[in-house]
C-alpha positions as CSV (number, residue, x, y, z in Angstrom):
1,M,-5.0,22.6,27.3
2,K,-8.4,23.8,26.1
3,N,-10.7,21.0,27.3
4,K,-9.2,18.1,29.3
5,R,-11.9,15.6,28.6
6,T,-11.9,16.2,24.8
7,F,-8.1,16.1,24.8
8,L,-8.0,12.7,26.5
9,F,-10.8,11.3,24.2
10,L,-8.9,12.4,21.1
11,L,-5.7,11.0,22.4
12,I,-7.1,7.6,23.4
13,S,-9.2,7.2,20.3
14,Q,-6.3,7.9,18.0
15,I,-4.1,5.5,19.9
16,V,-6.8,2.8,19.5
17,F,-7.1,3.5,15.8
18,A,-3.3,3.6,15.4
19,V,-3.1,0.1,17.0
20,S,-5.9,-1.1,14.8
21,S,-3.7,-0.1,11.8
22,I,-1.6,-3.1,12.6
23,A,-4.6,-5.3,12.0
24,W,-5.5,-3.2,8.9
25,F,-2.1,-4.2,7.4
26,F,-3.0,-7.9,7.5
27,F,-6.5,-7.2,6.1
28,A,-5.0,-5.1,3.3
29,M,-2.5,-7.8,2.4
30,M,-5.2,-10.5,2.4
31,S,-7.6,-8.3,0.4
32,V,-5.6,-8.9,-2.7
33,M,-6.7,-12.5,-2.6
34,M,-10.3,-11.4,-3.3
35,F,-9.3,-11.3,-7.0
36,D,-8.3,-14.9,-7.3
37,T,-11.4,-16.0,-9.1
38,P,-11.3,-15.4,-12.8
39,G,-13.5,-12.5,-13.8
40,S,-13.6,-11.1,-10.3
41,E,-11.6,-8.0,-11.3
42,S,-14.7,-6.8,-13.2
43,N,-17.0,-7.1,-10.1
44,F,-18.0,-3.6,-9.0
45,W,-18.8,-4.5,-5.4
46,L,-15.7,-6.4,-4.9
47,M,-13.6,-3.5,-6.3
48,A,-15.5,-1.1,-4.0
49,L,-14.7,-3.3,-1.0
50,F,-11.1,-3.5,-2.0
51,I,-10.9,0.3,-2.2
52,A,-12.7,0.8,1.1
53,I,-10.2,-1.4,2.8
54,W,-7.2,0.4,1.3
55,V,-8.6,3.9,2.2
56,Y,-8.5,3.3,6.0
57,P,-5.0,4.9,6.5
58,L,-6.1,8.0,4.7
59,A,-9.3,8.2,6.7
60,F,-7.3,7.7,9.9
61,L,-4.7,10.4,9.1
62,G,-7.3,12.8,7.8
63,S,-9.6,12.5,10.7
64,A,-6.7,12.8,13.2
65,L,-5.6,16.0,11.5
66,I,-9.1,17.5,11.2
67,S,-10.0,16.6,14.8
68,W,-6.9,18.3,16.2
69,I,-7.5,21.4,14.0
70,L,-11.1,21.6,15.3
71,Y,-9.8,21.1,18.8
72,N,-7.5,24.0,18.3
73,Y,-10.4,26.2,17.2
74,R,-12.4,25.1,20.3
75,Q,-15.0,23.2,18.4
76,M,-15.0,20.2,20.7
77,R,-18.1,18.4,19.4
78,G,-16.8,18.6,15.9
79,A,-13.4,17.3,17.0
80,V,-14.9,14.3,18.7
81,I,-17.1,13.5,15.7
82,A,-14.2,13.9,13.3
83,S,-12.0,11.6,15.4
84,L,-14.6,8.8,15.2
85,V,-14.6,8.5,11.4
86,P,-12.1,5.5,11.5
87,A,-14.7,3.7,13.6
88,L,-16.6,3.1,10.4
89,W,-13.9,0.6,9.5
90,V,-12.9,-0.7,13.0
91,V,-16.4,-1.5,14.4
92,P,-17.6,-3.7,11.5
93,I,-14.3,-5.7,11.5
94,A,-14.4,-6.1,15.3
95,G,-18.1,-7.2,15.0
96,F,-17.3,-9.8,12.3
97,L,-14.4,-11.2,14.4
98,L,-16.5,-11.3,17.5
99,Y,-19.3,-13.1,15.6
100,A,-16.8,-15.6,14.1
101,N,-15.3,-16.4,17.4
102,L,-18.6,-16.8,19.3
103,S,-20.5,-18.8,16.7
């Protein structure tokens, strides 16, 4: 084990993001409903949001792979930063859910 703290951080963060993939599945299935309104399929921002939702698994798998490769090459800071890329999806969704439940 090269760096115990970094190893534990990578392991725990990827477990958290893997568990959040369960929630992603429900968001992904419901994201199709964004196109119910006639003419919404030509809305650029709506399409961008739809694609951003569906890219999460690729971002999760890619960041996990890159972070472990960087860890193997002893670039601990880069490994930690790469492992946090899926947080760009998880943090806003958690914030919206927290806001919705508290207001």
